[in-house]
N, C-alpha and C positions, 0 to 999 in steps of 0.2 A: 500420427505420430505422437510418439509420448516426449516430452520433452526433458532435455540433461536441466537437471537446476545446482546448481553452483553457485559461491561465492562473487560477487562481483568483482573486476579485476578491471583497472586503470585501463585496458586495451579496452572495454565494453562504456568508454566513458559517451564517445558521438552515439553509440546506439541510443544509450540514455538518455541521449540530452532530444534523440527523434523520439522516443517513446512519453518523457515525460513535454514536449510540442503537443504531440498525441491527445496527451489528457488532458492538458490545459486548454488546446481547442473543444475538444466534448464537454468538459466541465463547465467553460464560456458559453457555449451555449447554453446551460442549463441556468447559470448563474448571470451571465453577463460582467460578473466582478476578474474573470481571470486574463491576468496576462498572454499574448497569442503568439509574442515575438521571438526569432529565436533568443534573445535575454533573457525569457521568463523562465526558458526550458533550463538557459544555463545555472539561473539562480537555484533552481532545483536542483540541480548537480552536484551544485556546487553542497547547499545545504546536506543533503544527503551524503556528501564524500564528510564531512564536521559530526552528520551524526555517528557514524561510522568511526571513523575518530574518537567516540565517548563512548562506544560502546557496544553502538546498535550494530544488526548486521543486514548487510545486504546481497539480497540472494539476484540472479538473474535465470533466466528459463532460455535454453539453449535448442534451437529446431536446427536441425543443417546446418550448421555449423553460424546461426543464427540467433541476436541477441530479438526472444518475443515477449518476454514481459523480466518485470522485477518487480523486488516486494521490498520492503524497507521493515526489518522489526527491532521493537525495545522493548527491555524490560524496565517496566514504570511504578511507580508506588503512588497511591493514596494520601489521603489525609490518616491522622489519626479518629476521623467520628466515622470509619466503616473497621466492619468487626475484621479480624487480625485472618482469616481467611481470602481475604477478598480485598485487601492492602494491597500487595503483589499482583503485576497482572503484565503477560507478554500483551505488547501492542503490534499491531498493522501498521503501520505511519503511509508507507503508500506504498497503491499495489497497480501498478497499469498491465497494461497487456495490447501489444500493436494490432492496431485498425485490424487489419487480413488475419488476425488470428484468435481475434473473439471468438465465446462461443465455443473452444475446441478443449476445453478441460486444462490448461495451461494456470489461470486464474485458480483452478480448484487445487493443481498441484501445487502451487507459492504458497495457497493458504495450509495446506498439510506441514508445507515446510515450518512455517509461521507457527501452526500447531504442537508440532516435537519440538521446536526449539523453547515455545513455554510447559510446556512438559519436561521441558529434560532440565529447567529452572528450576524445576517443583510450584512449578505456578498452575490453578486452579482456572487463570480464567483469561479470554485472550480479547481486545476490542480492537473497532474498529471504528472508524467515521466513516459516512457515505452522505452526499448532498442528496437534500429533500429531489425528486425528481429525478432520481438517475437509476430509473425503474431496474433498468437490466443488473445493475451492479445490488442493488438489492434484491430480487429474486436470485442472483448468485449465490448470493451471502450469506441467505432464508437455503436455502440447496445443502451447502456446507453445515447448516445448523445454529448460526447467529440470529439474535433476534433483538428485537426493539428493546432499548432497555434506560436513554433517557432519550428528550430533543432540543437541542439548541434551535434558541430562534433568536429573530438580528432583525433592528428596526434600523432602514436607512435614512438618513435626513439630504435636504437637500445643499 
């Protein structure tokens, strides 16, 4: 079933909290550093709402009246050391698909909207960040046309 993609609305808040809770638990299994409680998910939704207030776009994917996916997109700029054409870009800040709906094309539909927003803004680059070890997401993004560009490395201390 093809999802309906629409703007996030205040009535979607509970569904968004549940989606971020699922995402945080999924990412905790990979990194061990995500909050897996309700408060952590609520923080993610508050962060998303603040981003929207500052110009980001939050979209939800809905199937049969239920929110099953969420994407947050924002226009960003690089520093002056970048070539002019690459300086402005679209950024997928967050993308999360409900556990029960992964692998059904919902992420691809949301990414298509992020690409549309980017192109409509006159930008020629769309970026996102994915955790090392999240191979399912890496594969999905690769199918959409994303490629490795940079690597973020961390070193934890005791």
